[in-house]
C-alpha positions as CSV (number, residue, x, y, z in Angstrom):
1,X,63.7,183.8,-196.6
2,X,62.5,181.2,-194.1
3,X,61.3,177.7,-194.9
4,X,57.5,177.7,-194.8
5,X,54.6,176.5,-196.9
6,X,54.9,177.1,-200.7
7,X,58.6,177.6,-200.5
8,X,61.0,175.6,-202.7
9,X,63.8,174.2,-200.5
10,X,67.2,173.1,-201.8
11,X,69.4,171.2,-199.4
12,X,72.2,168.7,-199.0
13,X,71.7,165.9,-196.4
14,X,73.2,162.8,-195.0
15,X,70.8,160.0,-193.8
16,X,72.0,157.5,-191.3
17,X,70.3,154.8,-189.3
18,X,69.4,155.7,-185.7
19,X,72.1,158.3,-185.0
20,X,75.1,160.3,-186.3
21,X,77.2,157.1,-185.7
22,X,74.7,154.9,-187.5
23,X,75.1,153.2,-190.9
24,X,75.0,155.6,-193.8
25,X,71.8,155.1,-195.9
26,X,72.4,157.9,-198.4
27,X,73.8,161.4,-198.9
28,X,73.6,164.1,-201.4
29,X,76.9,165.9,-200.6
30,X,79.1,165.7,-203.7
31,X,76.1,165.2,-206.0
32,X,72.8,166.8,-206.8
33,X,71.0,168.4,-203.8
34,X,67.4,167.5,-202.8
35,X,64.9,170.0,-204.1
36,X,61.3,169.9,-202.9
37,X,58.2,172.0,-202.5
38,X,57.6,172.5,-198.7
39,X,54.1,171.5,-197.6
40,X,53.2,169.6,-200.7
41,X,53.2,166.2,-198.9
42,X,56.1,164.7,-200.7
43,X,58.4,164.5,-197.7
44,X,58.1,162.8,-194.3
45,X,56.0,165.3,-192.3
46,X,58.4,165.2,-189.3
47,X,61.3,166.0,-191.7
48,X,59.5,169.1,-192.9
49,X,58.5,170.1,-189.4
50,X,62.2,170.0,-188.3
51,X,63.2,172.3,-191.2
52,X,60.4,174.9,-190.6
53,X,61.8,178.4,-190.2
54,X,65.3,177.6,-191.4
55,X,67.1,179.8,-193.9
56,X,69.8,179.5,-196.5
57,X,73.1,178.5,-194.9
58,X,71.5,177.0,-191.8
59,X,72.6,173.5,-190.8
60,X,70.5,170.8,-189.2
61,X,70.8,167.5,-187.4
62,X,67.8,165.6,-186.0
63,X,66.4,162.2,-185.5
64,X,63.0,160.8,-186.6
65,X,61.6,157.7,-184.8
66,X,60.5,155.0,-187.2
67,X,56.8,155.5,-186.2
68,X,57.0,159.0,-187.5
69,X,59.0,158.1,-190.6
70,X,58.1,155.0,-192.6
71,X,56.3,153.3,-189.8
72,X,57.0,150.3,-187.6
73,X,57.9,147.0,-189.3
74,X,54.7,145.0,-189.7
75,X,55.0,141.2,-190.0
76,X,51.5,141.1,-191.5
77,X,52.8,143.0,-194.5
78,X,54.6,139.8,-195.6
79,X,52.4,137.8,-197.9
80,X,52.6,134.8,-200.1
81,X,51.5,135.6,-203.7
82,X,50.6,132.8,-206.1
83,X,53.3,132.3,-208.7
84,X,50.7,132.5,-211.5
85,X,50.4,136.3,-210.6
86,X,53.8,136.7,-212.2
87,X,52.9,135.1,-215.5
88,X,53.1,137.6,-218.4
89,X,52.0,136.5,-221.9
90,X,51.9,132.8,-220.8
91,X,55.5,132.9,-219.4
92,X,56.7,133.2,-215.8
93,X,58.5,136.5,-215.5
94,X,61.6,135.0,-214.0
95,X,63.6,138.2,-214.5
96,X,61.3,139.9,-211.9
97,X,61.5,137.1,-209.4
98,X,64.9,137.8,-208.0
99,X,65.3,137.9,-204.2
100,X,65.6,141.5,-203.1
101,X,64.0,142.9,-206.2
102,X,61.3,145.5,-205.7
103,X,58.2,145.0,-207.9
104,X,55.3,147.5,-208.3
105,X,52.0,145.7,-207.7
106,X,48.3,146.5,-207.0
107,X,46.1,145.3,-204.2
108,X,42.5,144.2,-204.5
109,X,41.3,147.8,-204.5
110,X,43.7,148.9,-207.2
111,X,46.1,150.7,-204.9
112,X,49.8,150.6,-206.0
113,X,52.1,148.8,-203.6
114,X,55.8,148.1,-203.8
115,X,56.8,144.6,-202.8
116,X,60.2,143.1,-202.2
117,X,60.7,139.5,-203.3
118,X,61.8,137.6,-200.2
119,X,61.6,134.0,-201.5
120,X,60.6,132.3,-204.7
121,X,58.9,128.9,-204.5
122,X,57.3,126.6,-207.1
123,X,53.7,127.7,-206.2
124,X,54.1,131.0,-204.4
125,X,56.4,134.0,-204.0
126,X,56.9,135.5,-200.5
127,X,56.6,139.3,-200.8
128,X,57.4,142.0,-198.2
129,X,55.2,145.1,-198.5
130,X,56.8,147.0,-195.7
131,X,58.8,150.1,-196.8
132,X,62.5,149.2,-196.9
133,X,63.1,151.6,-194.0
134,X,60.1,150.5,-191.9
135,X,61.1,150.0,-188.3
136,X,64.3,152.1,-188.7
137,X,64.9,155.3,-186.7
138,X,66.3,157.9,-189.1
139,X,69.0,160.5,-188.4
140,X,69.4,163.5,-190.8
141,X,72.1,166.1,-190.9
142,X,72.8,168.7,-193.6
143,X,72.7,172.2,-194.8
144,X,70.0,174.5,-196.4
145,X,71.4,175.6,-199.8
146,X,68.5,177.8,-201.0
147,X,65.0,178.8,-200.1
148,X,62.8,180.6,-202.7
149,X,59.1,181.3,-203.2
150,X,57.3,178.7,-205.3
151,X,55.7,179.8,-208.5
152,X,51.9,179.7,-208.9
153,X,52.3,176.8,-211.3
154,X,54.5,174.8,-208.9
155,X,52.0,175.3,-206.1
156,X,49.1,174.2,-208.4
157,X,51.1,171.1,-209.6
158,X,52.4,170.3,-206.1
159,X,56.0,169.9,-207.2
160,X,59.1,171.9,-208.2
161,X,59.7,172.7,-211.8
162,X,63.1,173.3,-213.5
163,X,66.5,172.3,-212.1
164,X,66.1,169.6,-209.5
165,X,62.4,169.3,-210.2
166,X,60.0,168.1,-212.9
167,X,60.6,169.3,-216.5
168,X,57.3,169.7,-218.4
């Protein structure tokens, strides 16, 4: 069975920065594989495009430029946030304000953003709202472990159910 829309794909991969010689970011070999519903919008579109038509047992190796992955690094996505925004029940949430910590936040329109604490000052906290992999070219290599037809319920819900997916 070939990878196509509404197929459940199980694969192992290695993600490196820039090329096969680049720094290792993460890998699933030796642990649980990645399981996803192809075409549901959960994966980087270029990643899915590269896997299209592959079958169980096929191997892959390809690069994705940052602009087609998590976007280019945007210096304007760094913003000072008033320290009082981190006050919970009258107390400054100092446990949250650790450099490098990723904090879920909301913008003025209510959209959820993930911000990384860059610097903590007395009056403001410098936050970086770029994706941690923004500006980084990605290189994936791996193997397709399984391809199966998605159930009607999986297609309706937009995600995989059962092993490697959502249990509900």
